[in-house]
ZAVEX-665010 format. One record per residue (C-alpha): residue number from 1; residue in three letters; x, y, z. Coordinates in Angstrom, 1 decimal, always signed. Layout:
// ZAVEX-665010
<r seq="NUM" type="Ala" c1="X" c2="Y" c3="Z"/>
...
This chain:
// ZAVEX-665010
<r seq="1" type="Met" c1="-32.2" c2="-10.9" c3="+37.3"/>
<r seq="2" type="Ser" c1="-28.8" c2="-10.0" c3="+38.4"/>
<r seq="3" type="Ala" c1="-26.2" c2="-8.1" c3="+36.3"/>
<r seq="4" type="Ala" c1="-24.0" c2="-11.3" c3="+36.2"/>
<r seq="5" type="Ser" c1="-27.0" c2="-13.5" c3="+34.9"/>
<r seq="6" type="Leu" c1="-28.0" c2="-10.9" c3="+32.4"/>
<r seq="7" type="Arg" c1="-24.4" c2="-10.8" c3="+31.1"/>
<r seq="8" type="Ala" c1="-24.1" c2="-14.7" c3="+30.9"/>
<r seq="9" type="Arg" c1="-27.4" c2="-14.8" c3="+29.0"/>
<r seq="10" type="Tyr" c1="-26.2" c2="-12.1" c3="+26.5"/>
<r seq="11" type="Leu" c1="-22.9" c2="-13.9" c3="+26.0"/>
<r seq="12" type="Gly" c1="-24.7" c2="-17.3" c3="+25.7"/>
<r seq="13" type="Asp" c1="-27.0" c2="-15.8" c3="+23.0"/>
<r seq="14" type="Ala" c1="-24.1" c2="-14.1" c3="+21.2"/>
<r seq="15" type="Val" c1="-22.3" c2="-17.4" c3="+20.9"/>
<r seq="16" type="Ala" c1="-25.5" c2="-19.4" c3="+20.1"/>
<r seq="17" type="Thr" c1="-26.2" c2="-16.9" c3="+17.0"/>
<r seq="18" type="Ser" c1="-22.6" c2="-16.7" c3="+15.8"/>
<r seq="19" type="Ser" c1="-21.2" c2="-18.4" c3="+12.8"/>
<r seq="20" type="Pro" c1="-18.4" c2="-21.1" c3="+13.6"/>
<r seq="21" type="Gln" c1="-15.8" c2="-18.6" c3="+12.3"/>
<r seq="22" type="Gln" c1="-17.0" c2="-16.0" c3="+14.7"/>
<r seq="23" type="Val" c1="-17.0" c2="-18.4" c3="+17.6"/>
<r seq="24" type="Leu" c1="-13.4" c2="-19.4" c3="+16.7"/>
<r seq="25" type="Val" c1="-12.4" c2="-15.7" c3="+16.8"/>
<r seq="26" type="Met" c1="-14.2" c2="-15.3" c3="+20.1"/>
<r seq="27" type="Leu" c1="-12.2" c2="-18.3" c3="+21.5"/>
<r seq="28" type="Tyr" c1="-8.9" c2="-16.8" c3="+20.2"/>
<r seq="29" type="Asp" c1="-9.9" c2="-13.3" c3="+21.6"/>
<r seq="30" type="Arg" c1="-10.5" c2="-14.8" c3="+25.0"/>
<r seq="31" type="Leu" c1="-7.4" c2="-16.9" c3="+24.9"/>
<r seq="32" type="Ala" c1="-5.3" c2="-13.8" c3="+24.3"/>
<r seq="33" type="Leu" c1="-7.0" c2="-11.9" c3="+27.0"/>
<r seq="34" type="Asp" c1="-6.4" c2="-14.9" c3="+29.4"/>
<r seq="35" type="Leu" c1="-2.7" c2="-14.9" c3="+28.6"/>
<r seq="36" type="Glu" c1="-2.4" c2="-11.0" c3="+29.0"/>
<r seq="37" type="Arg" c1="-4.1" c2="-11.2" c3="+32.4"/>
<r seq="38" type="Ala" c1="-2.0" c2="-14.2" c3="+33.5"/>
<r seq="39" type="Gln" c1="+1.2" c2="-12.5" c3="+32.5"/>
<r seq="40" type="Lys" c1="+0.2" c2="-9.4" c3="+34.5"/>
<r seq="41" type="Ala" c1="-0.6" c2="-11.5" c3="+37.5"/>
<r seq="42" type="Ala" c1="+2.4" c2="-13.7" c3="+37.3"/>
<r seq="43" type="Ala" c1="+4.6" c2="-10.5" c3="+37.1"/>
<r seq="44" type="Leu" c1="+3.0" c2="-9.2" c3="+40.2"/>
<r seq="45" type="Gly" c1="+3.5" c2="-12.6" c3="+42.0"/>
<r seq="46" type="Glu" c1="-0.3" c2="-13.1" c3="+42.2"/>
<r seq="47" type="Arg" c1="-0.2" c2="-16.9" c3="+41.8"/>
<r seq="48" type="Glu" c1="-4.0" c2="-17.5" c3="+42.4"/>
<r seq="49" type="Ala" c1="-5.0" c2="-15.0" c3="+39.7"/>
<r seq="50" type="Ala" c1="-2.5" c2="-16.3" c3="+37.2"/>
<r seq="51" type="Asn" c1="-3.4" c2="-19.9" c3="+37.9"/>
<r seq="52" type="Glu" c1="-7.1" c2="-19.0" c3="+37.1"/>
<r seq="53" type="Gln" c1="-6.2" c2="-17.3" c3="+33.9"/>
<r seq="54" type="Leu" c1="-3.8" c2="-20.1" c3="+32.8"/>
<r seq="55" type="Gln" c1="-6.3" c2="-22.8" c3="+33.5"/>
<r seq="56" type="His" c1="-9.0" c2="-21.0" c3="+31.5"/>
<r seq="57" type="Ala" c1="-6.5" c2="-20.6" c3="+28.6"/>
<r seq="58" type="Gln" c1="-5.7" c2="-24.3" c3="+28.8"/>
<r seq="59" type="Ala" c1="-9.5" c2="-25.1" c3="+28.6"/>
<r seq="60" type="Ile" c1="-9.8" c2="-23.0" c3="+25.6"/>
<r seq="61" type="Val" c1="-6.8" c2="-24.6" c3="+23.8"/>
<r seq="62" type="Met" c1="-8.3" c2="-28.0" c3="+24.7"/>
<r seq="63" type="Glu" c1="-11.5" c2="-26.9" c3="+23.2"/>
<r seq="64" type="Leu" c1="-9.7" c2="-25.7" c3="+20.0"/>
<r seq="65" type="Met" c1="-7.8" c2="-29.1" c3="+19.9"/>
<r seq="66" type="Ser" c1="-11.0" c2="-31.1" c3="+20.2"/>
<r seq="67" type="Ser" c1="-12.8" c2="-29.3" c3="+17.5"/>
<r seq="68" type="Leu" c1="-9.9" c2="-29.3" c3="+15.0"/>
<r seq="69" type="Gln" c1="-10.5" c2="-31.5" c3="+12.0"/>
<r seq="70" type="Val" c1="-6.9" c2="-32.4" c3="+11.6"/>
<r seq="71" type="Asp" c1="-7.4" c2="-34.2" c3="+8.1"/>
<r seq="72" type="Ala" c1="-9.6" c2="-31.4" c3="+6.7"/>
<r seq="73" type="Trp" c1="-6.6" c2="-29.3" c3="+5.4"/>
<r seq="74" type="Glu" c1="-2.9" c2="-29.7" c3="+5.0"/>
<r seq="75" type="Gly" c1="-2.1" c2="-27.4" c3="+8.0"/>
<r seq="76" type="Gly" c1="-4.2" c2="-29.4" c3="+10.3"/>
<r seq="77" type="Pro" c1="-1.5" c2="-31.6" c3="+11.8"/>
<r seq="78" type="Arg" c1="+0.8" c2="-28.5" c3="+12.4"/>
<r seq="79" type="Leu" c1="-1.9" c2="-26.7" c3="+14.1"/>
<r seq="80" type="Ala" c1="-2.6" c2="-29.8" c3="+16.3"/>
<r seq="81" type="Ala" c1="+1.0" c2="-30.0" c3="+17.3"/>
<r seq="82" type="Leu" c1="+1.0" c2="-26.2" c3="+18.1"/>
<r seq="83" type="Tyr" c1="-2.0" c2="-26.7" c3="+20.3"/>
<r seq="84" type="Ser" c1="-0.2" c2="-29.5" c3="+22.0"/>
<r seq="85" type="Trp" c1="+2.9" c2="-27.3" c3="+22.5"/>
<r seq="86" type="Leu" c1="+0.7" c2="-24.5" c3="+23.9"/>
<r seq="87" type="Ile" c1="-0.9" c2="-26.9" c3="+26.5"/>
<r seq="88" type="Gly" c1="+2.6" c2="-28.0" c3="+27.7"/>
<r seq="89" type="Glu" c1="+3.8" c2="-24.4" c3="+27.9"/>
<r seq="90" type="Leu" c1="+0.8" c2="-23.3" c3="+29.8"/>
<r seq="91" type="Ile" c1="+1.1" c2="-26.1" c3="+32.3"/>
<r seq="92" type="Gln" c1="+4.8" c2="-25.3" c3="+32.9"/>
<r seq="93" type="Ala" c1="+4.0" c2="-21.6" c3="+33.0"/>
<r seq="94" type="Asn" c1="+1.5" c2="-22.3" c3="+35.7"/>
<r seq="95" type="Ile" c1="+3.7" c2="-24.7" c3="+37.8"/>
<r seq="96" type="Lys" c1="+6.7" c2="-22.2" c3="+37.7"/>
<r seq="97" type="Leu" c1="+4.8" c2="-19.1" c3="+37.5"/>
<r seq="98" type="Asp" c1="+6.9" c2="-18.2" c3="+34.5"/>
<r seq="99" type="Thr" c1="+6.3" c2="-15.0" c3="+32.7"/>
<r seq="100" type="Asn" c1="+8.7" c2="-15.9" c3="+29.9"/>
<r seq="101" type="Arg" c1="+6.7" c2="-19.0" c3="+28.9"/>
<r seq="102" type="Ile" c1="+3.4" c2="-17.0" c3="+29.0"/>
<r seq="103" type="Ser" c1="+5.1" c2="-14.4" c3="+26.8"/>
<r seq="104" type="Ser" c1="+6.0" c2="-17.1" c3="+24.4"/>
<r seq="105" type="Cys" c1="+2.5" c2="-18.4" c3="+24.2"/>
<r seq="106" type="Arg" c1="+1.2" c2="-14.9" c3="+23.5"/>
<r seq="107" type="Gln" c1="+3.7" c2="-14.4" c3="+20.7"/>
<r seq="108" type="Val" c1="+2.2" c2="-17.6" c3="+19.1"/>
<r seq="109" type="Val" c1="-1.5" c2="-17.0" c3="+19.9"/>
<r seq="110" type="Glu" c1="-1.8" c2="-13.2" c3="+19.1"/>
<r seq="111" type="Pro" c1="-0.8" c2="-13.6" c3="+15.4"/>
<r seq="112" type="Leu" c1="-3.0" c2="-16.7" c3="+15.0"/>
<r seq="113" type="Arg" c1="-5.9" c2="-14.8" c3="+16.5"/>
<r seq="114" type="Asp" c1="-5.4" c2="-12.0" c3="+14.1"/>
<r seq="115" type="Ala" c1="-5.1" c2="-14.3" c3="+11.2"/>
<r seq="116" type="Trp" c1="-8.3" c2="-16.2" c3="+12.1"/>
<r seq="117" type="Arg" c1="-10.1" c2="-12.7" c3="+12.5"/>
<r seq="118" type="Ala" c1="-8.8" c2="-11.6" c3="+9.1"/>
<r seq="119" type="Ala" c1="-10.1" c2="-15.0" c3="+7.5"/>
<r seq="120" type="Ala" c1="-13.4" c2="-14.8" c3="+9.3"/>
<r seq="121" type="Ala" c1="-13.9" c2="-11.2" c3="+8.0"/>
<r seq="122" type="Ser" c1="-12.8" c2="-12.2" c3="+4.6"/>
<r seq="123" type="Leu" c1="-15.4" c2="-15.1" c3="+4.6"/>
<r seq="124" type="Ala" c1="-18.1" c2="-12.8" c3="+5.8"/>
<r seq="125" type="Gly" c1="-17.4" c2="-10.2" c3="+3.2"/>
<r seq="126" type="Ser" c1="-17.4" c2="-12.8" c3="+0.4"/>
<r seq="127" type="Arg" c1="-20.9" c2="-13.9" c3="+1.4"/>
<r seq="128" type="Ser" c1="-22.3" c2="-10.3" c3="+1.2"/>
């Protein structure tokens, strides 16, 4: 087996054995990483690399949107609206290679990631 296929298998197993809360944190971690990479690539004028990262970020946000149960809690509609805003900003950032838009997305995503991570840790701790 190649190193790439071993890594893919490991990641697949990690996701398959994770709780829904852990998967959510993994998605946010990767989203934040995609945005960081996209911002660096855009700042260097590397359109293809930025495009790849921004498209992956869009795919993650779309997954987050599709799995969101809007009616399950009072913040659901606001989070859905935020995801819609993120998609629009990511598309515009990609079209215009706009580091400011990417930065704005990071300023929203990173605190959300940290909040979900803390919530997941708290939930895991309460089950112990």
